[in-house]
N, C-alpha and C positions, 0 to 999 in steps of 0.2 A: 183548422189544423191541416197540415199537408205532410204526407209521408215522404221521407227522403228516398231518393232513387238509389238503393243499395242492394247488394246480393244478400238474400236471406240465409246467411251462414252463421255458425256459432262464433267464429272469429270476428265477424262484423258486429254481432250483437255485443260481444265483450268490449269491442272498441267503442261502440255507441254508449254502453253503460258507463264507461270511463268518462266520455265527454259529457254525459248527462250529470254525472257526479260533479265534474268540474264546473259546469254551467250552473248547477244548483248552488254550489258554494259561492261562485262569483255573484250570483243574484243576491244572496244573503249579504255579502260584503258591500255590494253596491247599494243595497237598500239601507244598510246601516250608515254608509257614507252619505246617502241622500238625506237621511234623517238628521245627521249631524250638520250637514250643510244648511238645511232649513233652519236649524236652531241658531247657527252662527249668523245666517242671513237676517233672521228676525231681530236679533240683538243689534246688528249693525243698522237695520232700518229704524229701530227706536232711537239709537244714538244719532242717526242722520236727521231724524225729525227734530231732536233737541238742538242740534247744531244749526239747523236751518232756521228755527225760531230765534235762536240767539243771534245769528248773523243778520237776519231780516230786521230784528229790533234795533241792532246797532246801526245798520245802514239807514233805517228809517229816521232814527234820531240824527244821524250825521247829515242826511240830505235836508232835513228840516232846518238844521242850523246853517247849512250851506246856502239854502235858498234865502234865509234871512240876511246872511252876510252879503250875498249878491245884491240884495235890495238896499243895504246900507252903503256898501262900497261901490265905487265905479268899476267898470269893466277893466280899465287900464290898471287901477290900483290892485284889483284882485289878481290880474295876470302877473303883475310885477311881484306881488307877494308870494305867489306860488311858482315862480319861474325856476328856481333852483331848489330841489328837494334837500331837506336836511338829513333824511335817513333813506336807506334802501333796504330791500329784503332779498336775501339769497336763500334758495331752496335746494336742499340736497335730497335726492330721491333714492331710497333703498327699498328692498323687498322683504317681506316676511311670508311664511308659508302657512296657509289655513286650509287644511284638508287637501293637500297637493295642489293648491291654487296659490300662485305668487301674486300677492297684492302689494300695492305701493305703500310706503311709509314716508311721509314728508317731514324732513327736519329743516326748519327755517330759522334763520338768524337775522336780526336787524343790524345793519352796518351803518356807521356814520352817526355823529351826534351822540348825545348821552341819553340815558333812559328817560330823564325828565324833560329834556329839551328836544321836542319833535317839531318845533315850529321853524320853518325856513324864512322867517321874516322878523323884523323888529316889532315891538309892541306899540310904538308911537302912532302909527298911521293905519292900524287895523282895528277891527271890532272884536268884542268878546265872543260874538256868535261864530266868527271864523275860527277862533281858538277852540271853541266847543266842537265845531265841525271837524277840525283836524284831529282832535283827541278822539272823537267818535270813530273816525275812519281808521285811526291807529288801533283802537280797541277791536274793530271789526276784522282786522287782518288775520288774527289767529283763528277765530271761528270760521272764516271763509276758507282758509287753507285746510283746516280740519274737515270742513264740509266737503271740499273737493276730494280729499283723501277717502272720506267715508263713502261718497257717491261712486268713486271709481272702484272701491272695494266691493260695494253692493252690486255694481254692474258686472264685475268679473265673477262674483259668486253666483249671480243669476244665470250667467252663461254656462257655468259649470253645472249648476242645478239642472238646467235644461238638457245638457248633454248626458248627465247621469240618469235623468228620468227617461230619456229615450233609450238608453242602454238597458235600464231595468225593464221597461215595457217590452223591448225586443226579446230579452231573455224570458220574461214571464209569459208573454202572449204568442211568441213565435218559436224560439229555439227549443225551450224546454218541452212544450207540447209536441213539437215535431219529433224530438228524440223519443219521447214517451210513446207516441203513435207508431214510430218505426220499430221500436223495441217490441211493442205489442204485436205488430205485424210479423216480425221475424219469429217471435215465440210461437205464434199461431202456425206459421209455415213449418217450423221445426216439429211441432207437435203433430201436424198433419202428415209430414214425411215419416215421423216415427210410427204413426198409426198405419200408414201405407206399408212401411217395412214389416211391421208386425203381421199385417194381413198377408203379405207375400210369403213370409216365413211360415205362417199357419197353412197356407195353400201348398207350399212345397212339402211341409211335413205330412199333410194329408196325402199328397201324391206319392211320397216315399212309402208311407204306410200302406196305401192302396196297392202299390207295386209289390211290396213285401208280401201282402196277403195273397195277391195273385200268383206270385212265385211259389209260395208255400202250397197253395192249392194245386198248382201245376206239378209240383214235386210229389205231392200226395197221390195225384192221379197217376203219375208215372210209376210210383211204387205199387199201386193197385194193379196196373197193367202188367208189371213184371211178375207179380205173384200169380196172376192168372196164366201167364205164359209158362211159368214153372209148373203149375198144377196140370196144365194141358199136356206138357211133355211127359210128366210122370204117368 
């Protein structure tokens, strides 16, 4: 803990107490935000794991069928069959807010062809394995896009969690202890000054009382002298 370099005055202590109150409240709010961010992050991580497993399974099946299709068909026939795609995918990216973090939302649509006709070739000169591969690649498109959305969301939340954790640690381990230490120091200085003022007042009071006693004694001595003078004249 390091004490702040301030003047030990009551006005400064009042100001620091206000800042300490604000920092304490901010620490609580940031801690609550960090807890909620961690909760959201863990949910997204679990969803991300599910989507990754789903996408990997779909891609594995598609690549297996595609490898078999490449073994059955010639390179030229395969290239000719896949030369002109039947469908394309358009992606519209919007944002949503999760605990003051803007994360992407992917809205994708398939364009061209019909829902059941995804094959850009005729059936006469191709194999069933190529059909299976095309269908598997088509099925893997949605989990792949959802996986990309989930991973970007997790990345943005992880960055926000790190920033929030640094702020919480700074408040908890630096700012709040510094304010507390400085307020304690000012309180001690003010109490010390109060004791010094009390001591000075007591000394002044003793000096005034001592002078009053001496003045009274001197007055009594003058009265005695005057009485003696009167008696001697008589």
